[in-house]
C-alpha positions in Angstrom: 25.9 -39.1 25.9 29.2 -39.9 27.6 30.0 -38.8 31.0 32.1 -35.6 31.0 30.5 -34.3 27.8 29.1 -30.8 28.2 25.7 -29.6 27.3 25.7 -26.4 25.1 24.2 -23.4 26.6 21.5 -21.2 25.1 23.6 -18.1 24.7 26.7 -19.8 23.3 25.7 -23.3 21.9 29.1 -24.0 20.3 31.2 -23.3 23.3 32.0 -26.3 25.6 31.4 -26.0 29.4 34.7 -27.5 30.3 37.6 -25.0 30.7 39.9 -24.6 27.7 43.0 -24.7 29.9 43.7 -27.9 31.9 45.7 -27.3 35.1 48.0 -30.1 36.1 49.7 -30.8 39.4 53.4 -31.4 39.9 53.0 -35.2 39.5 51.5 -34.7 36.0 48.0 -35.5 37.0 45.1 -33.4 36.1 43.8 -31.2 38.9 40.2 -31.7 39.9 37.6 -29.4 38.3 35.8 -27.1 40.8 32.5 -28.5 41.8 30.8 -25.1 41.5 29.5 -24.7 38.0 30.9 -21.9 35.9 28.2 -19.8 34.5 28.5 -19.1 30.9 26.6 -16.3 29.3 26.8 -12.9 27.9 26.4 -11.1 31.2 28.7 -13.1 33.4 32.5 -13.5 33.5 34.3 -16.7 33.4 36.3 -17.7 36.5 39.9 -18.5 35.8 42.6 -20.3 37.6 45.2 -18.0 39.2 48.0 -19.4 36.9 45.7 -18.9 33.9 45.0 -15.3 34.9 48.7 -14.6 35.3 49.5 -16.0 31.9 46.8 -13.9 30.3 47.9 -10.8 32.0 51.5 -11.3 30.8 50.5 -12.0 27.2 50.0 -8.3 26.1 53.6 -7.5 27.2 55.0 -9.4 24.2 52.9 -8.6 21.1 53.2 -10.8 18.1 54.3 -8.6 15.2 54.2 -11.5 12.8 50.4 -11.4 12.8 50.3 -7.6 12.2 52.8 -7.5 9.3 50.6 -9.2 6.7 47.8 -6.7 7.5 50.1 -3.8 6.9 51.3 -5.1 3.6 47.7 -5.9 2.6 46.6 -2.3 3.3 49.4 -0.8 1.3 48.7 -3.2 -1.5 45.0 -2.3 -1.5 45.8 1.4 -1.5 48.2 1.0 -4.5 45.6 -1.1 -6.3 43.0 1.6 -5.8 45.4 4.3 -7.0 46.2 2.2 -10.1 42.6 1.5 -10.8 41.8 5.2 -10.6 44.6 6.1 -12.9 43.5 3.7 -15.6 39.7 4.2 -15.2 37.5 5.4 -18.0 37.3 8.9 -16.7 41.1 9.2 -16.3 41.6 7.9 -19.8 39.2 10.5 -21.2 41.2 13.2 -19.3 44.5 12.0 -20.8 43.0 11.8 -24.3 41.5 15.3 -23.7 44.8 16.8 -22.8 46.4 15.3 -25.9 43.5 16.6 -28.1 43.8 20.1 -26.6 47.5 20.2 -27.6 46.7 19.0 -31.1 43.9 21.5 -31.6 46.1 24.3 -30.3 48.8 23.5 -32.8 46.3 23.2 -35.6 44.8 26.6 -34.9 48.2 28.2 -34.7 49.3 26.6 -37.9 46.2 27.5 -39.7 46.1 31.2 -38.8 49.8 31.7 -39.4 49.6 30.0 -42.7 46.8 32.3 -43.7 48.9 35.2 -42.5 51.8 34.1 -44.6 49.7 34.3 -47.7 49.8 38.1 -47.4 53.5 38.0 -47.0 54.0 36.2 -50.3 56.2 37.9 -53.0 56.9 36.6 -56.4 60.4 35.6 -57.5 60.5 38.2 -60.2 60.2 41.0 -57.7 62.4 39.5 -55.0 65.0 42.3 -55.5 62.5 45.0 -54.7 62.9 46.7 -51.3 60.9 45.2 -48.4 57.5 46.6 -48.0 55.4 47.0 -44.8 53.9 43.9 -43.3 50.2 44.8 -43.5 48.3 46.1 -46.6 44.7 46.9 -46.9 42.7 48.4 -49.7 43.0 51.9 -48.4 46.8 51.6 -48.0 47.2 50.2 -51.5 45.1 52.9 -53.1 47.0 55.6 -51.3 50.3 54.1 -52.4 49.3 53.8 -56.0 47.9 57.4 -56.1 50.9 58.9 -54.4 53.1 61.2 -56.5 56.2 60.2 -54.6 56.1 56.6 -55.7 57.0 55.5 -59.2 54.5 53.8 -61.4 56.7 50.7 -61.7 56.8 50.2 -57.9 53.0 50.6 -57.8 52.5 47.9 -60.4 54.9 45.6 -58.5 53.0 46.1 -55.3 49.7 45.3 -57.1 50.9 42.2 -58.8 53.2 40.5 -56.3 50.7 40.7 -53.4 48.4 37.8 -52.7 45.0 39.3 -51.9 42.2 36.8 -52.4 40.2 36.2 -49.2 37.1 34.9 -50.9 39.0 32.4 -53.1 41.0 31.3 -50.0 37.8 30.7 -48.0 36.2 28.9 -50.9 39.3 26.7 -51.2 39.3 25.9 -47.5 35.6 25.0 -47.5 36.0 22.5 -50.3 38.1 20.3 -48.1 34.9 19.5 -46.1 34.1 17.0 -48.8 36.6 14.6 -47.1 34.4 14.3 -43.9 32.3 11.4 -45.2 35.3 9.4 -46.8 37.2 9.7 -43.5 34.1 8.5 -41.6 33.7 5.6 -43.9 37.4 4.6 -43.5 37.2 4.5 -39.7 33.7 3.0 -39.6 33.9 0.1 -42.0 36.5 -2.0 -40.2 34.6 -2.2 -37.0 31.1 -2.2 -38.4 28.9 -5.0 -39.6 27.9 -3.0 -42.7 30.8 -3.7 -45.0 29.0 -1.8 -47.8 29.5 2.0 -47.8 26.0 2.5 -49.3 24.5 0.9 -46.2 26.4 3.3 -43.9 25.3 6.2 -46.0 21.7 5.0 -46.0 21.9 4.6 -42.2 23.0 8.3 -42.0 20.2 9.5 -44.3 17.4 7.6 -42.4 17.1 10.1 -39.5 16.5 12.9 -41.9 13.7 11.0 -43.6 12.1 10.2 -40.2 12.0 13.9 -39.4 10.1 14.5 -42.6 12.9 16.3 -44.5 12.4 16.5 -48.3 15.2 17.1 -50.7 14.2 20.7 -51.3 13.9 21.5 -47.5 17.3 19.9 -46.8 18.8 21.7 -49.7 17.6 25.1 -48.5 18.8 24.6 -45.0 22.1 23.3 -46.1 22.6 26.2 -48.4 22.0 28.6 -45.5 24.5 26.7 -43.4 27.1 26.7 -46.2 26.8 30.5 -46.5 27.4 30.9 -42.8 30.5 28.7 -42.9 31.9 30.5 -45.9 31.3 33.9 -44.5 33.0 32.9 -41.3 36.3 32.1 -42.9 36.0 34.9 -45.4 35.8 37.4 -42.6 38.6 35.7 -40.7 40.9 35.7 -43.6 40.0 39.2 -44.5 40.7 40.4 -40.9 44.3 39.3 -41.2 45.1 42.1 -43.6 45.5 44.4 -40.7 45.6 42.1 -37.6 48.2 39.7 -36.3 47.2 36.1 -36.1 47.0 36.3 -32.3 44.5 39.1 -32.4 42.3 37.2 -34.9 42.4 34.0 -32.7 41.6 36.0 -29.5 38.6 37.7 -31.2 37.4 34.5 -32.8 37.4 32.9 -29.3 34.5 35.1 -28.4 32.3 32.8 -30.4 31.6 30.7 -27.3 29.8 33.6 -25.6 27.8 34.4 -28.7 26.9 30.7 -29.1 25.6 30.6 -25.5 23.3 33.6 -26.1 21.9 31.9 -29.2 21.5 28.6 -27.4 19.6 30.3 -24.7 17.3 32.4 -27.0 16.8 29.9 -29.9 17.3 26.5 -28.3 15.9 27.5 -24.9 18.8 26.1 -22.9 19.1 26.9 -19.1 19.9 30.4 -18.1 23.1 30.8 -16.1 23.9 34.2 -14.7 27.7 33.7 -14.6 27.7 33.2 -18.4 26.0 36.6 -18.9 29.0 38.0 -17.0 31.3 36.1 -19.4 29.5 37.7 -22.4 30.0 41.2 -20.9 33.7 40.5 -20.3 34.1 39.3 -23.9 32.4 42.4 -25.2 34.7 44.6 -23.1 37.7 42.8 -24.4 36.5 43.3 -28.0 36.1 47.1 -27.3 39.6 47.3 -25.9 41.1 45.5 -29.0 39.1 47.8 -31.3 40.7 50.9 -29.9 44.1 49.5 -29.1 45.7 51.8 -31.7 43.8 54.9 -30.9 40.3 56.3 -31.7 41.0 58.4 -34.8 42.4 56.9 -38.0 42.7 53.4 -36.4 43.8 50.9 -39.0 42.8 47.9 -36.8 39.2 48.9 -36.2 38.1 47.3 -39.5 40.0 44.1 -38.8 38.5 43.8 -35.3 35.0 44.3 -36.8 35.7 41.6 -39.4 37.1 39.1 -36.8 34.0 39.7 -34.5 31.8 39.2 -37.5 33.5 35.9 -38.1 33.0 34.8 -34.5 29.3 35.8 -34.6 28.8 34.0 -38.0 30.3 30.8 -36.6 28.1 31.0 -33.5 25.0 31.2 -35.8 26.4 28.3 -37.8 26.7 26.1 -34.8 23.1 26.8 -33.7 21.7 26.3 -37.2 23.8 23.2 -37.8 22.4 21.8 -34.5 18.9 22.5 -35.6 19.6 20.8 -38.9 21.0 17.5 -37.5 19.3 17.5 -34.1 20.7 17.5 -30.6 21.4 13.8 -30.6 22.9 13.5 -34.1 25.1 10.5 -35.0 28.5 10.8 -36.4 27.2 9.6 -39.8 24.8 12.5 -39.9 27.5 15.0 -39.1 29.9 13.6 -41.7 27.2 13.5 -44.3 26.2 17.2 -43.7 29.7 18.5 -43.8 30.5 16.6 -47.0 27.3 17.9 -48.6 28.3 21.4 -47.4 31.7 21.2 -49.1 30.2 19.7 -52.2 27.6 22.4 -52.5 30.3 25.1 -52.0 32.5 23.6 -54.7 29.6 23.2 -57.2 27.6 26.4 -56.7 30.0 29.2 -55.5 32.9 28.8 -57.9 31.4 31.4 -60.3 31.6 34.0 -57.5 35.4 33.3 -57.0 36.0 33.4 -60.7 34.1 36.6 -61.1 36.1 38.3 -58.3 39.3 37.2 -59.9 38.4 38.4 -63.4 37.1 41.7 -62.2 40.3 42.5 -60.4 38.8 42.7 -56.9 41.1 39.9 -55.8 44.6 39.3 -57.0 46.0 35.8 -57.3 49.5 35.4 -58.7 48.9 32.1 -60.5 52.4 31.6 -61.9 53.8 31.9 -58.4 50.9 30.8 -56.2 52.0 29.8 -52.6 50.6 26.3 -52.9 52.5 24.9 -49.9 51.2 27.5 -47.5 47.6 27.2 -48.9 47.6 23.4 -48.6 49.1 23.6 -45.1 46.3 25.9 -44.0 43.6 23.7 -45.6 44.9 20.4 -44.1 45.3 21.9 -40.6 41.8 23.4 -40.7 40.4 20.1 -41.9 42.1 18.3 -39.0 40.7 20.9 -36.5 37.1 20.5 -37.8 37.4 16.7 -37.7 38.6 16.8 -34.1 35.9 19.3 -33.1 33.1 17.1 -34.5 34.4 13.6 -33.7 36.6 14.1 -30.7 33.6 14.1 -28.3 33.6 10.3 -28.6 37.0 10.0 -26.9 37.0 12.9 -24.4 35.0 15.7 -22.9 33.8 18.6 -25.0 35.6 21.2 -22.8 39.0 19.8 -23.8 38.2 20.2 -27.5 37.0 23.8 -27.1 40.0 24.7 -24.8 42.3 24.4 -27.8 41.0 27.6 -29.2 41.9 29.8 -26.2 45.2 28.0 -25.5 46.3 28.9 -29.0 46.4 32.6 -28.1 49.6 32.5 -26.0 51.3 30.2 -28.4 50.4 32.3 -31.4 51.6 35.4 -29.5 55.0 33.8 -29.1 55.2 33.1 -32.8 54.2 36.7 -33.6 56.8 38.0 -31.3 59.4 35.7 -32.9 58.5 36.3 -36.5 57.1 39.8 -36.7 58.4 41.4 -33.4 54.9 42.1 -32.2 54.3 43.8 -28.9 51.4 42.9 -26.6 50.9 45.5 -23.9 48.3 48.1 -22.8 44.8 47.8 -24.1 45.7 44.9 -26.4 46.9 42.7 -23.5 44.0 43.8 -21.3 41.5 42.9 -24.0 43.0 39.5 -24.5 43.0 38.8 -20.8 39.3 39.8 -20.5 38.4 37.6 -23.4 40.2 34.6 -21.9 38.4 35.1 -18.5 35.1 35.3 -20.3 35.9 32.2 -22.3 36.5 30.2 -19.1 33.4 31.6 -17.3 31.2 30.2 -20.1 32.2 26.7 -19.2 31.1 27.1 -15.6 28.6 24.3 -14.7 24.9 25.1 -14.2 25.1 24.4 -10.5 28.4 26.2 -9.9 27.1 27.9 -6.6 26.7 24.5 -5.0 30.4 23.7 -5.6 31.4 27.0 -4.0 29.2 26.4 -1.0 30.7 22.9 -0.5 34.2 24.4 -0.8 33.4 27.0 1.8 31.8 24.5 4.2 34.8 22.2 3.8 37.3 24.9 4.5 35.3 26.1 7.6 35.1 22.5 8.9 38.8 21.9 8.3 39.7 25.2 10.1 37.6 24.4 13.1 38.9 20.9 13.3 42.5 22.1 13.2 41.8 24.6 16.0 40.1 22.1 18.4 42.5 19.2 17.5 39.6 16.9 16.7 36.7 16.6 14.3 33.4 18.0 15.4 31.2 15.2 14.1 32.8 12.1 15.7 30.2 9.4 15.5 29.9 7.0 18.5 28.9 3.7 16.8 28.0 2.1 20.2 25.2 4.5 20.9 24.6 6.2 17.5 24.8 9.7 19.0 27.2 12.4 17.9 28.9 13.8 21.0 25.7 13.7 23.0 25.6 15.7 26.3 22.6 13.8 27.6 24.0 10.3 27.3 27.3 8.8 28.2 29.4 6.9 25.6 27.9 3.6 27.0 24.4 4.8 26.2 23.2 5.5 29.7 21.3 8.7 30.6 23.5 11.1 32.6 
């Protein structure tokens, strides 16, 4: 070891013993180092030369901003990066997609219901010169018009022939479009699947049913029951539009979420949530207000409300039974296969019923002047709604898909006001508001009291912090104590 080299200390082995600042004299020669050794350790201070101490004391008076500027830019850049990452995250993309799907489902529901309503407004070209008739006709109104002595027989015949009144045929025609579920699934599945053969994809969808022990007869019986529920749902919905506006029918059909929850709780043994029982009560109150919105005696809307509520109940039972058929963790192939089989069974087995109703005169269909455009528009929009309801869960959250049903109510109300000069006030408006509140309460999470408790605690902590000017739970990281009254900030006992 050379002379003048320093020996590293125990506490700081990398630090040299010689001073880092060399003091020189006026002649340029180095000043002699003090003979007393400078202790170097964690509990002793380093002695400095007076000139060195002055220079260190004057240093803080001129801060170097060039070293702080990159830190500021880096913090801003990191915040912007975190914000951009949160905006393009998987959860954020699901929310964006969910908002778009909600808008699409809303437009589809409004288009479907108003297209079905326009079927009752259809008039043949041969009777276009006849005076305009009232908007709504039901069986009682038509029979009273035909039996009235003040109306000519020719006018009664024109009313009977030019009016489209075929709710079962309409529901049967709408249900037939479910056959396209499986072809659409194959079209979207084959490009990104290893199975290029459609038969392999269909066999993959049938395999879970075989593993559950389903035979053909058992599957046929359950599917026939589900088909009847689906057909009765839209039959009652179309039939209710004889006397109700499309907005009233959509609002009443939205109560299906409350009925579905009750069935999920009773049949599928899902968790009981008290707030959802309140939602059921609110929906039932809204139904009662809509049932008597035109008075108690001789109310023409009471039958339409009962039919719309029956449609909502039937659809809730359909959802539960369809879930029991395919299982809680059903694949998209199983869902597409069951819906296509539902439509095929409806087309093959129930066409004699539609034909018998037409031949018996129970339903009138003006075949020479059938409103094909309106009927096809309703069918396509309903098919799009069902496809989104079943397959949209892969791209967004379920709440956004179901929200499209209740958001269709105000949009449909605007269309009714514009086309039919409808009025929404009094008991009708109150009933719709109660149904909307109950609809949203059904989607409350199971642990919703925990969120309210956290919100109350946060607001109380924020209010107390604003009054005192500082946070109550400031942690002293030197001692580990939170504003201790027994120890000082340095950790010593007071």
